[in-house]
N, C-alpha and C positions, 0 to 999 in steps of 0.2 A: 503494500500500500505506499503510494505516494500524498503528499500534502502540500498543497500550491496556494499560498497567502500573497496577493499583489498588494501592493502601496504606490503611493507617488503620483497619482492623477490628479487633476487638476485643470483650471482655467488658465490659457495662456493665450497671446495675440497672435495673429498671423505673424510667421516668420521668425516666431519664438522658438525656444527649445524645452524641453521638458524630459525626464526621466523615469521612468516605471521601473518598479523592482519586484521581484518574486522570490520570496522564501521557501526554498525548496526542502521538505524532510521526509524522513521514512527510511524503508529499506531497498536497497538495490538501484536507488538511482542514478549512479554513478555509471550505470549500463543504459540510460535512458537519452533521448534526444528530448529538449525541453525547447518550447517556443512560444510565440505570441500568436493569438486569433485577435480580431476586431468585429463588433458589429455594432453599426448604424442603425439609427431609428429606420424602420422601414426594410431593411436589407438584411441578407443572410450574413452569417457569421463568414469571415475570410481569413485566410493565413496571411502573417505579417512576415514572422522571421522565425528561423529555427537555429538551434546548435547544440552539438553532440558534446555531453559533458565530459566525455572522456578526451577526445582529441579537437574540439573545440571548432569542428566545420560548421560554418554558416551557410545557411540559404535565407534568400530573400523574395519578398513578392515583387514584382516590376512597380508597382505602385510608390513604393518605397525605397528602392534603391538607390544610393547617394546620399540619402538623407536620414535612415535611421540606422542603428549599428546596435546588433544585440553582442551582449558578451557575457561571460560568468566569472564569478570570483568563487573559486573553489575551497577557501578557507572559510568564506562567510554563507556557502552553499545558498547563494544568491543569483540569479540572472538579473540581468539589465537590459533595458530598451532602451536605447538613448534616441531622442527625437528631434531631429532638427528641421529649421526652414518648414514647419508647421504650416499645414493648410485649412482651412474649414473643413474641408473634405476629410480629413482626418479625425474629425470628431467621431467618437466610438465609444463603446464600453470595449478596453481591452482585456483580454482573457489569457494568462498565462497555461500552458497546457504541459503535458509531459508523456510520452510513450516509451514503451521498451524497443531498444534499436531494430528488434526482428519483429515488429509490429508495424502494419500499415496506417492503422487508426490510430486516432489521440486517445489515451485510455484515462488520463485525468486532467480536469478541469479545475482552474480556482474559480472563485466568486466573481471576479471582475474588479475594474479599476476604472472610473470614470475620465475620459480626457474629452476636452471640450476647447477647440479652436475657435476663437472669436473674429469676425472678420473686420 
């Protein structure tokens, strides 16, 4: 079982930056991939970024490439999503997610943290 707790959401102006965090706990998560999804009002949840806990391999949705950076701090068991050059369309509830490396679906979801970008 893996637990995920997000923090750091808030209100920011267009062009600003924000960092959200995901505290990871439980058994075996060092063999997991951790990621971020987001869901805007009236839209489906969409993948944002992912990182492997062991090797640090990352991938991003095209919509955030070059603006968002996902990273991890092994000592703090925390994954971060640094969001730069924010746009109003980045407004969403951001979820931290985790899956075993052998799985294709995301097994665990956090409660989400709201990010609002004002125009």
